[in-house]
C-alpha positions as CSV (number, residue, x, y, z in Angstrom):
1,X,-21.1,16.8,-2.8
2,X,-24.1,16.8,-3.6
3,X,-26.2,13.5,-4.2
4,X,-29.6,13.3,-6.2
5,X,-31.9,10.9,-6.1
6,X,-33.7,9.8,-9.0
7,X,-37.2,9.3,-8.4
8,X,-39.1,12.8,-8.1
9,X,-41.7,12.3,-11.0
10,X,-45.3,13.3,-10.3
11,X,-47.8,10.4,-9.7
12,X,-51.4,10.7,-11.1
13,X,-53.5,9.2,-8.0
14,X,-54.6,6.1,-10.0
15,X,-51.2,5.2,-10.5
16,X,-49.8,5.9,-6.9
17,X,-52.8,3.0,-5.8
18,X,-51.6,0.8,-8.2
19,X,-48.1,1.1,-7.0
20,X,-49.3,0.5,-3.6
21,X,-50.9,-2.6,-4.1
22,X,-47.9,-3.9,-6.1
23,X,-45.9,-2.8,-2.7
24,X,-48.3,-4.7,-0.8
25,X,-48.2,-7.8,-2.6
26,X,-44.9,-7.6,-3.1
27,X,-42.9,-5.5,0.1
28,X,-39.2,-4.6,-0.8
29,X,-36.2,-6.1,0.5
30,X,-35.2,-4.7,4.0
31,X,-31.4,-4.4,4.5
32,X,-31.1,-6.8,7.5
33,X,-28.6,-4.1,8.9
34,X,-29.4,0.5,8.8
35,X,-27.0,1.7,5.5
36,X,-24.1,3.0,7.0
37,X,-23.3,7.2,6.6
38,X,-19.5,6.6,6.0
39,X,-18.0,3.5,4.5
40,X,-17.1,1.5,7.2
41,X,-13.1,0.5,7.7
42,X,-11.6,-3.0,6.7
43,X,-8.9,-3.6,8.7
44,X,-5.6,-5.4,7.2
45,X,-6.3,-8.7,8.3
46,X,-10.3,-8.6,7.3
47,X,-8.4,-8.9,3.5
48,X,-7.2,-11.9,1.5
49,X,-5.9,-9.5,-1.1
50,X,-5.5,-6.0,-2.1
51,X,-3.6,-2.7,-2.3
52,X,-0.2,-1.8,-1.7
53,X,1.8,0.7,0.4
54,X,5.4,1.9,0.5
55,X,7.3,2.5,4.0
56,X,10.2,3.1,5.7
57,X,11.3,0.8,8.4
58,X,10.9,2.5,11.7
59,X,14.5,4.3,13.2
60,X,15.2,6.6,15.9
61,X,15.3,9.5,15.9
62,X,12.8,10.5,12.9
63,X,10.5,8.0,12.4
64,X,9.9,6.6,16.3
65,X,8.4,3.0,16.2
66,X,6.3,4.8,19.3
67,X,4.6,7.4,17.1
68,X,0.9,6.6,16.0
69,X,2.2,6.1,11.9
70,X,3.3,2.6,11.7
71,X,-0.3,0.8,12.7
72,X,-2.4,3.0,10.4
73,X,-1.6,1.0,7.6
74,X,-3.2,-1.5,9.3
75,X,-6.2,0.3,10.4
76,X,-6.5,1.7,6.9
77,X,-6.4,-1.6,5.3
78,X,-3.3,-2.1,3.2
79,X,-2.5,-5.8,2.5
80,X,0.8,-5.3,0.9
81,X,4.0,-3.8,1.8
82,X,7.3,-2.9,-0.2
83,X,10.4,-2.4,2.2
84,X,13.8,-1.9,1.6
85,X,14.9,1.5,1.5
86,X,14.8,4.6,3.9
87,X,14.0,7.8,2.1
88,X,15.8,6.6,-1.7
89,X,19.0,5.2,0.5
90,X,19.4,1.9,2.2
91,X,17.6,0.2,5.0
92,X,17.9,-2.7,7.5
93,X,17.2,-5.3,5.2
94,X,19.9,-3.8,2.8
95,X,23.4,-5.7,1.9
96,X,25.3,-3.1,3.9
97,X,23.2,-3.1,7.0
98,X,23.4,-7.3,6.8
99,X,26.7,-8.0,6.3
100,X,29.1,-5.3,7.9
101,X,31.6,-7.8,8.4
102,X,33.1,-10.2,5.5
103,X,31.4,-13.5,6.0
104,X,29.2,-12.2,9.1
105,X,25.2,-12.1,8.3
106,X,23.1,-10.8,10.8
107,X,19.5,-8.9,10.7
108,X,19.1,-6.4,14.0
109,X,17.0,-7.1,16.6
110,X,15.3,-4.0,15.3
111,X,14.5,-5.7,11.9
112,X,13.0,-9.0,12.9
113,X,11.0,-7.2,15.1
114,X,9.4,-4.9,12.6
115,X,8.9,-8.0,10.2
116,X,7.5,-9.8,12.7
117,X,5.2,-6.8,13.1
118,X,4.1,-7.0,9.3
119,X,3.3,-10.5,9.6
120,X,1.8,-10.7,12.8
121,X,-0.9,-7.9,11.5
122,X,-1.8,-9.7,7.8
123,X,0.7,-8.4,5.7
124,X,2.4,-9.6,2.9
125,X,5.8,-8.0,2.3
126,X,7.9,-8.0,-0.6
127,X,11.6,-6.3,-0.3
128,X,14.3,-4.3,-2.5
129,X,17.4,-5.7,-2.0
130,X,20.4,-3.3,-2.4
131,X,23.1,-4.4,-4.4
132,X,25.6,-2.1,-3.5
133,X,28.0,-2.9,-0.1
134,X,31.4,-1.0,0.1
135,X,33.7,-4.0,1.0
136,X,32.7,-5.3,-2.3
137,X,31.6,-3.2,-5.1
138,X,33.4,0.5,-4.4
139,X,35.4,1.5,-7.2
140,X,38.0,2.3,-4.4
141,X,41.5,0.8,-5.2
142,X,41.5,0.0,-1.3
143,X,38.0,-1.5,-0.2
144,X,37.0,-1.4,3.8
145,X,37.3,-3.9,6.1
146,X,33.7,-3.3,7.4
147,X,30.0,-1.5,6.1
148,X,28.7,1.5,8.5
149,X,25.2,2.2,7.5
150,X,24.6,5.5,6.1
151,X,21.9,7.8,7.8
152,X,18.8,8.7,6.1
153,X,20.5,11.9,3.9
154,X,22.7,9.6,1.8
155,X,20.5,9.0,-0.8
156,X,20.7,9.1,-4.9
157,X,22.7,10.3,-7.2
158,X,25.7,9.6,-5.4
159,X,28.6,8.6,-7.2
160,X,31.0,8.9,-4.3
161,X,34.0,6.8,-3.6
162,X,32.0,4.5,-1.3
163,X,28.3,5.0,-2.4
164,X,26.1,2.1,-1.9
165,X,24.7,2.4,-5.4
166,X,28.0,1.2,-7.1
167,X,26.0,-2.8,-8.5
168,X,28.1,-5.4,-8.3
169,X,29.4,-6.0,-12.3
170,X,32.5,-8.5,-11.7
171,X,31.9,-12.1,-11.1
172,X,33.4,-11.7,-7.5
173,X,31.2,-8.9,-6.6
174,X,28.0,-10.9,-8.2
175,X,28.8,-14.2,-5.9
176,X,29.3,-12.4,-3.0
177,X,25.9,-10.0,-3.6
178,X,23.9,-13.4,-4.0
179,X,25.3,-15.1,-1.1
180,X,24.0,-12.2,0.8
181,X,20.5,-12.6,-1.7
182,X,20.4,-16.3,-0.5
183,X,21.1,-15.9,3.5
184,X,18.2,-13.2,3.2
185,X,15.8,-15.6,1.6
186,X,16.6,-18.7,3.5
187,X,16.7,-16.7,6.3
188,X,13.3,-15.3,6.3
189,X,11.5,-17.7,4.2
190,X,9.0,-18.6,7.0
191,X,8.2,-14.4,6.8
192,X,8.5,-12.9,3.4
193,X,8.2,-14.5,-0.2
194,X,8.7,-11.8,-2.7
195,X,12.4,-10.4,-3.6
196,X,13.0,-7.9,-5.8
197,X,16.1,-6.5,-7.2
198,X,16.6,-3.0,-5.6
199,X,14.9,-0.3,-7.2
200,X,14.6,2.2,-9.5
201,X,17.6,0.9,-11.8
202,X,17.4,2.7,-14.8
203,X,18.2,5.9,-13.1
204,X,20.8,7.2,-10.7
205,X,20.2,3.9,-7.9
206,X,22.5,2.5,-10.5
207,X,25.9,4.1,-11.0
208,X,27.2,5.7,-12.2
209,X,23.6,5.4,-14.0
210,X,20.9,2.9,-15.5
211,X,22.1,0.1,-17.3
212,X,20.6,-2.5,-18.7
213,X,23.1,-5.3,-19.7
214,X,24.7,-4.5,-16.4
215,X,21.5,-5.1,-14.6
216,X,20.9,-8.1,-16.9
217,X,24.0,-9.5,-16.0
218,X,22.7,-9.4,-12.2
219,X,19.5,-10.7,-12.9
220,X,20.2,-13.6,-14.1
221,X,22.1,-15.2,-11.4
222,X,19.6,-13.1,-8.7
223,X,17.1,-14.9,-10.2
224,X,18.8,-18.4,-9.9
225,X,20.0,-17.7,-6.3
226,X,16.5,-16.7,-4.9
227,X,14.7,-19.6,-6.7
228,X,17.7,-22.4,-5.5
229,X,17.4,-21.1,-1.7
230,X,13.2,-21.3,-2.1
231,X,11.4,-22.8,-5.1
232,X,8.4,-21.0,-3.4
233,X,9.7,-17.2,-2.7
234,X,8.7,-14.8,-6.1
235,X,11.7,-12.9,-8.2
236,X,10.6,-9.1,-8.9
237,X,12.0,-7.6,-11.7
238,X,12.4,-4.0,-10.4
239,X,10.8,-1.3,-10.2
240,X,11.8,0.7,-13.1
241,X,11.2,4.1,-12.9
242,X,10.1,4.8,-16.3
243,X,8.0,2.7,-18.6
244,X,11.4,2.5,-21.0
245,X,11.0,-0.6,-22.8
246,X,14.2,-0.5,-24.8
247,X,15.7,-0.9,-21.0
248,X,13.2,-4.1,-20.1
249,X,14.2,-5.7,-23.7
250,X,18.0,-5.1,-23.1
251,X,18.1,-6.5,-19.3
252,X,15.9,-9.6,-20.0
253,X,18.1,-10.0,-23.5
254,X,21.1,-10.4,-21.4
255,X,19.5,-12.1,-18.4
256,X,18.2,-15.1,-20.4
257,X,16.6,-15.5,-17.0
258,X,12.4,-14.5,-18.5
259,X,11.2,-17.7,-17.7
260,X,12.5,-17.1,-13.9
261,X,10.5,-13.7,-13.6
262,X,7.6,-14.3,-10.9
263,X,6.0,-10.5,-11.1
264,X,7.1,-7.2,-13.6
265,X,7.1,-3.6,-11.8
266,X,7.1,-0.6,-12.7
267,X,6.7,3.0,-11.5
268,X,4.3,5.6,-12.5
269,X,4.3,9.6,-11.2
270,X,3.2,11.4,-14.4
271,X,4.2,14.5,-14.8
272,X,6.8,14.3,-12.0
273,X,7.1,17.2,-10.3
274,X,3.7,18.9,-11.5
275,X,0.1,18.1,-11.6
276,X,-0.7,16.3,-14.2
277,X,-3.4,13.4,-13.4
278,X,-3.0,9.8,-13.5
279,X,-4.5,8.2,-16.3
280,X,-1.8,10.6,-18.8
281,X,0.8,7.4,-17.6
282,X,-1.5,6.1,-20.5
283,X,-1.4,9.0,-22.9
284,X,1.2,11.8,-22.8
285,X,2.7,11.2,-19.8
286,X,6.0,9.5,-21.0
287,X,5.9,10.8,-24.7
288,X,5.8,7.6,-26.8
289,X,6.1,5.3,-23.7
290,X,3.7,4.1,-21.7
291,X,2.9,1.4,-19.1
292,X,-0.2,-0.6,-21.5
293,X,2.8,-0.5,-24.0
294,X,5.4,-1.6,-21.4
295,X,3.0,-4.2,-20.0
296,X,2.2,-5.3,-23.6
297,X,6.2,-5.9,-24.6
298,X,6.6,-8.1,-21.5
299,X,3.9,-10.1,-22.0
300,X,4.8,-11.3,-25.3
301,X,8.7,-11.7,-24.8
302,X,9.9,-15.3,-25.2
303,X,9.3,-17.4,-22.2
304,X,7.6,-14.8,-19.6
305,X,4.8,-16.9,-17.5
306,X,1.3,-16.4,-19.8
307,X,-0.4,-15.0,-16.4
308,X,2.7,-13.2,-15.3
309,X,1.4,-10.5,-12.3
310,X,2.7,-6.4,-12.7
311,X,2.8,-4.3,-10.0
312,X,2.7,-0.1,-9.8
313,X,5.4,-0.6,-7.2
314,X,5.2,2.8,-6.6
315,X,2.6,5.7,-7.1
316,X,1.4,9.1,-5.9
317,X,0.9,13.1,-6.7
318,X,2.6,15.6,-4.4
319,X,0.5,18.0,-3.3
320,X,3.7,20.1,-3.1
321,X,4.4,19.7,-6.9
322,X,3.5,22.9,-9.3
323,X,-0.6,23.1,-9.4
324,X,-1.2,21.1,-7.3
325,X,-2.6,20.8,-3.5
326,X,-4.3,18.3,-1.0
327,X,-7.2,18.0,-2.7
328,X,-5.8,17.4,-5.8
329,X,-3.5,14.2,-4.3
330,X,-6.7,13.1,-2.8
331,X,-8.7,12.6,-5.8
332,X,-5.6,11.4,-8.0
333,X,-4.2,8.2,-6.0
334,X,-7.6,6.3,-5.7
335,X,-7.7,7.5,-9.5
336,X,-4.9,5.8,-9.9
337,X,-5.7,2.7,-8.0
338,X,-8.4,2.1,-9.5
339,X,-7.3,2.7,-13.4
340,X,-4.4,-0.1,-12.2
341,X,-7.0,-2.1,-11.1
342,X,-9.0,-2.4,-13.8
343,X,-6.2,-3.0,-16.1
344,X,-5.1,-6.1,-13.5
345,X,-1.9,-4.0,-12.1
346,X,-1.5,-3.7,-8.1
347,X,-0.7,-0.6,-7.0
348,X,1.7,0.4,-4.3
349,X,1.0,3.7,-2.9
350,X,3.8,5.8,-2.1
351,X,4.6,6.9,1.3
352,X,3.3,5.4,4.8
353,X,5.5,8.4,6.5
354,X,7.9,10.1,5.5
355,X,11.6,10.7,6.9
356,X,12.6,13.8,7.2
357,X,16.3,13.1,7.8
358,X,15.8,12.5,3.9
359,X,16.4,14.0,0.8
360,X,12.4,14.9,0.1
361,X,11.5,16.9,3.4
362,X,7.5,15.4,4.4
363,X,6.2,15.6,0.5
364,X,5.6,12.6,0.1
365,X,4.0,10.9,3.1
366,X,0.2,10.3,3.5
367,X,0.9,10.9,7.1
368,X,3.0,14.1,7.9
369,X,6.3,13.1,9.3
370,X,8.7,14.8,12.2
371,X,9.1,18.6,11.7
372,X,8.5,19.7,15.1
373,X,5.1,20.7,14.5
374,X,1.5,20.4,16.4
375,X,0.7,17.8,12.8
376,X,3.5,15.5,13.1
377,X,2.2,11.9,12.3
378,X,-1.2,13.4,11.6
379,X,-2.7,12.0,8.2
380,X,-3.3,14.0,5.1
381,X,-6.6,14.0,3.5
382,X,-5.7,11.8,1.2
383,X,-5.3,8.6,3.8
384,X,-9.3,8.6,4.1
385,X,-9.6,8.3,0.8
386,X,-6.8,5.5,1.2
387,X,-9.0,3.7,3.7
388,X,-12.2,4.2,1.8
389,X,-10.4,2.1,-1.6
390,X,-9.2,-0.2,0.4
391,X,-12.5,-1.3,1.9
392,X,-14.3,-1.0,-1.5
393,X,-11.8,-2.5,-3.7
394,X,-10.0,-4.7,-2.4
395,X,-11.1,-8.5,-2.9
396,X,-12.4,-7.8,-6.1
397,X,-11.6,-8.3,-9.5
398,X,-12.4,-6.9,-12.8
399,X,-15.8,-7.9,-14.6
400,X,-16.2,-7.5,-18.5
401,X,-19.6,-8.3,-17.9
402,X,-20.6,-5.4,-16.0
403,X,-21.3,-2.3,-18.5
404,X,-21.3,1.2,-17.5
405,X,-23.5,3.3,-20.3
406,X,-25.3,7.0,-20.7
407,X,-26.3,8.7,-23.6
408,X,-24.6,11.6,-21.8
409,X,-21.0,10.3,-22.2
410,X,-20.4,12.8,-25.5
411,X,-21.6,15.9,-24.1
412,X,-20.0,15.0,-20.7
413,X,-16.7,15.0,-22.7
414,X,-17.6,18.4,-24.3
415,X,-18.4,20.0,-21.1
416,X,-15.6,18.8,-19.2
417,X,-12.8,18.1,-22.2
418,X,-12.4,14.9,-20.1
419,X,-13.1,11.6,-20.7
420,X,-15.2,9.5,-18.8
421,X,-14.0,6.3,-17.1
422,X,-16.4,3.7,-15.9
423,X,-15.5,-0.1,-14.3
424,X,-17.5,-2.9,-12.9
425,X,-15.9,-5.3,-10.7
426,X,-17.1,-8.0,-8.3
427,X,-16.0,-9.2,-5.1
428,X,-14.9,-12.8,-3.9
429,X,-19.1,-12.5,-2.5
430,X,-20.6,-12.1,-6.0
431,X,-21.3,-8.6,-4.9
432,X,-21.0,-6.1,-7.8
433,X,-19.1,-2.4,-7.7
434,X,-18.7,-0.2,-10.0
435,X,-16.7,3.3,-10.1
436,X,-16.7,6.2,-12.7
437,X,-15.7,9.4,-12.6
438,X,-14.1,12.1,-15.3
439,X,-10.6,12.0,-16.1
440,X,-9.9,15.3,-15.6
441,X,-7.0,17.4,-14.6
442,X,-8.0,18.5,-11.0
443,X,-7.4,21.8,-10.0
444,X,-6.5,22.9,-6.3
445,X,-8.8,24.3,-4.2
446,X,-11.5,21.4,-4.5
447,X,-13.2,22.8,-7.7
448,X,-14.8,21.3,-10.0
449,X,-17.9,22.5,-12.0
450,X,-21.1,20.3,-11.0
451,X,-22.4,17.8,-13.9
452,X,-24.8,15.1,-13.8
453,X,-26.1,12.1,-15.7
454,X,-28.0,9.6,-16.2
455,X,-25.8,5.8,-16.4
456,X,-27.2,2.6,-17.5
457,X,-25.5,-0.3,-15.5
458,X,-25.6,-3.7,-17.0
459,X,-25.5,-7.2,-15.5
460,X,-24.4,-5.6,-11.6
461,X,-27.3,-7.2,-10.3
462,X,-27.8,-4.6,-7.8
463,X,-31.3,-4.3,-6.1
464,X,-30.8,-1.6,-3.4
465,X,-28.4,1.1,-5.2
466,X,-26.5,3.3,-2.9
467,X,-24.4,6.1,-4.3
468,X,-20.4,6.0,-2.5
469,X,-18.2,8.9,-2.4
470,X,-14.9,7.6,-2.4
471,X,-12.6,10.6,-1.3
472,X,-14.8,11.8,1.5
473,X,-16.6,8.0,2.6
474,X,-20.4,9.6,2.1
475,X,-22.8,7.0,1.6
476,X,-26.3,7.6,0.1
477,X,-29.1,5.8,-1.0
478,X,-30.7,5.8,-4.8
479,X,-33.6,4.9,-6.6
480,X,-33.9,3.2,-10.4
481,X,-35.4,5.2,-13.0
482,X,-38.9,4.3,-12.6
483,X,-39.9,1.4,-15.0
484,X,-36.0,0.3,-14.7
485,X,-34.1,-2.1,-12.4
486,X,-30.6,-0.9,-13.5
487,X,-31.0,3.0,-14.4
488,X,-30.0,6.2,-12.6
489,X,-31.0,9.7,-13.6
490,X,-29.2,12.5,-12.1
491,X,-26.1,11.4,-11.1
492,X,-23.0,13.1,-10.0
493,X,-20.6,13.2,-12.5
494,X,-16.8,15.0,-11.2
495,X,-13.0,14.2,-11.0
496,X,-13.0,11.8,-8.3
497,X,-14.3,8.3,-7.9
498,X,-17.9,7.9,-7.6
499,X,-18.8,4.0,-6.8
500,X,-22.2,2.1,-6.8
501,X,-23.3,-0.9,-5.1
502,X,-25.7,-2.2,-3.1
503,X,-27.1,-1.3,-0.3
504,X,-26.1,-4.8,1.7
505,X,-22.2,-4.5,0.3
506,X,-20.9,-3.3,3.4
507,X,-21.2,-6.3,5.4
508,X,-17.6,-6.8,7.4
509,X,-17.5,-6.0,11.3
510,X,-15.3,-2.9,12.0
511,X,-12.5,-3.8,14.4
512,X,-11.0,-1.7,16.8
513,X,-8.3,0.5,16.0
514,X,-4.5,-1.0,16.7
515,X,-3.4,0.6,20.0
516,X,0.2,2.9,19.3
517,X,3.0,4.0,21.1
518,X,3.9,1.5,23.5
519,X,6.5,2.5,25.8
520,X,8.3,0.4,28.4
521,X,10.2,2.4,31.6
522,X,12.0,0.0,33.9
523,X,12.1,0.5,37.7
524,X,14.1,-2.7,39.1
525,X,12.7,-5.6,37.7
526,X,9.2,-4.5,37.1
527,X,8.6,-3.2,33.6
528,X,5.9,-0.1,33.3
529,X,4.1,0.1,30.3
530,X,2.0,3.0,28.8
531,X,0.7,3.1,25.2
532,X,-2.2,5.5,23.9
533,X,-6.0,3.5,22.6
534,X,-7.9,4.5,19.7
535,X,-11.0,4.6,18.1
536,X,-13.5,1.6,16.9
537,X,-15.6,1.2,20.4
538,X,-13.1,-1.2,22.2
539,X,-14.1,-3.5,24.8
540,X,-11.1,-4.6,26.3
541,X,-7.5,-4.1,26.0
542,X,-5.1,-7.2,25.6
543,X,-1.3,-7.6,26.4
544,X,1.1,-9.3,25.4
545,X,4.7,-10.7,26.3
546,X,7.2,-13.0,24.9
547,X,10.6,-14.1,26.5
548,X,13.4,-13.8,24.5
549,X,14.8,-16.9,24.6
550,X,18.6,-17.8,23.2
551,X,18.8,-19.0,19.7
552,X,15.2,-17.8,18.6
553,X,12.4,-16.2,19.2
554,X,10.1,-17.3,21.6
555,X,6.1,-17.5,21.6
556,X,4.0,-14.5,22.6
557,X,1.7,-15.6,26.1
558,X,-1.0,-13.6,27.3
559,X,-0.6,-11.7,29.9
560,X,-3.5,-9.6,30.8
561,X,-6.9,-8.1,29.9
562,X,-7.7,-4.7,30.7
563,X,-10.6,-2.2,30.7
564,X,-10.9,-0.6,27.1
565,X,-9.7,2.9,28.6
566,X,-6.8,1.4,30.2
567,X,-3.6,2.7,28.5
568,X,-0.9,1.7,30.9
569,X,0.4,-1.8,33.3
570,X,3.1,-2.8,35.6
571,X,4.6,-6.4,34.9
572,X,5.9,-7.3,38.3
573,X,6.8,-10.7,37.5
574,X,10.2,-10.6,35.9
575,X,13.5,-12.0,36.8
576,X,16.7,-11.0,36.6
577,X,18.6,-11.1,33.2
578,X,15.4,-12.2,30.9
579,X,14.6,-10.0,28.2
580,X,10.9,-9.7,27.3
581,X,9.1,-8.0,24.0
582,X,5.5,-6.7,24.8
583,X,2.3,-5.4,22.4
584,X,-1.1,-4.7,23.2
585,X,-3.9,-5.1,21.1
586,X,-7.7,-4.1,21.1
587,X,-10.9,-5.8,20.9
588,X,-14.3,-5.8,20.8
589,X,-16.8,-8.2,20.4
590,X,-16.7,-8.3,16.2
591,X,-12.9,-9.5,16.9
592,X,-9.6,-7.8,17.5
593,X,-7.5,-5.3,16.2
594,X,-4.2,-5.2,15.2
595,X,-1.3,-5.1,17.5
596,X,1.1,-1.8,18.5
597,X,4.6,-1.6,17.9
598,X,7.0,-4.5,19.7
599,X,8.8,-3.1,23.1
600,X,11.6,-4.7,24.9
601,X,12.7,-4.8,28.3
602,X,16.1,-6.3,29.6
603,X,16.8,-6.9,33.5
604,X,20.0,-6.6,34.2
605,X,21.0,-9.7,35.9
606,X,23.1,-8.2,38.9
607,X,20.9,-6.0,41.5
């Protein structure tokens, strides 16, 4: 990316002397810290409200918790997570996992640890509750007495006799489902507060196919079950696969529960299977439907709360789709997130890392899944763009008073054939962030013609402007046009987001990256721990231990502080019959990283 400074006009000697005199009388404000060359990362714990990500829960052997992928979302600054499905099939939170014997509700220890990991690393959680359990919802004339969760290769569309995608439709089935719902909301009430009625109910996740009336009949009692169990819990409608107003209208008409909906969620994959730029979600990708029109319907539906939040629960643009590649994905995903952000919609991108035993191979993960190559569990280029987006735009809101104007916008439209997008946001500290780009159909190979424009940014309060490339993270200083405090000449305009802010915007400390890959090997009554340390200039490693007690989870205790490069430790203080959990984090002078995965050790009661 070429960054152009806009103050190259020659001065006459007299003018130069006058300027020097003014500078001597009014020295420019100097930033308290050096301008970084790259956008510094924010960790999840440093953000109050930001963007979301979808993730499978760790599961051996294809998504092992002790590989370096889970902790990367904390390092990248995601604040929200949506869990509840593993590669389009059920996950540990689902009905078929929680109630495997009639009337017996029991979460796995893995689920407890993974939810704890999310909460302790500063994440806000929403769970999509899968509505199928073969003991209750199978169409078979003989129902099984147990539920045996299926592997990841079990996915929609599946109309087999014992598919989990047969929904509850009878009063008895709906009552059984809501007993599971109430148990989940009660059990996790101190850790999880957002509950969705499963996923893409308008297509093949609802057998035999999406049915708005049936969904509405289930949604009404679901709303009651959640709110009666925990009045502070939030009910999410969705997330609907397509922005069909008719489906939503019929579902809400049937459920008669509009006042009980706390969040409305939908998904956007414009041009699913092919390269289509994200902004087309509102003009052409869905023909006469669009998320904007859908939100308008929902907002004006009788009984809906006036401040109803909207989630775009799944969004991505896949590099393997026709006409696309990884450079296109790295541009499109931040564009879709900020386009939604400007509309007041929270985006949950799909997907952190792929479980390759599912039905979508390694196509959707921002981090490569396990394919037995040297790039297993390494990030795609889009991942650093996501980290930059989180750092720059989390904890900001659209500021309608900020205007982005230019006499060059019509020429940009003629030359490129695409509309210019410009939005002003303001952080919780009152600092302005202006994002702009061309809503172009990006081509593979990171190709786009060089275009430039003069932009005037009104009402920003920016005094020392800098230009930020959101994809690469590069930061370069700019200068206001001579005689102005709001106009920049010769700015690059491209098909990826560029941002303008003040030089002092980047005022947060850089915390270390979380350690990963914690493993335990038992040697008699000693636990030998190993892990991997990562970046962020840690000055020490902190090891914690928790003794597992009957009847509940114990509390974490400080075990040891180690040097910043130490990656192993032996705990020889164990007693026979004990079960313990361990985790590790890094720290520097500015604070502490997120936690690693949790690893468990059990000491035999007898020698």
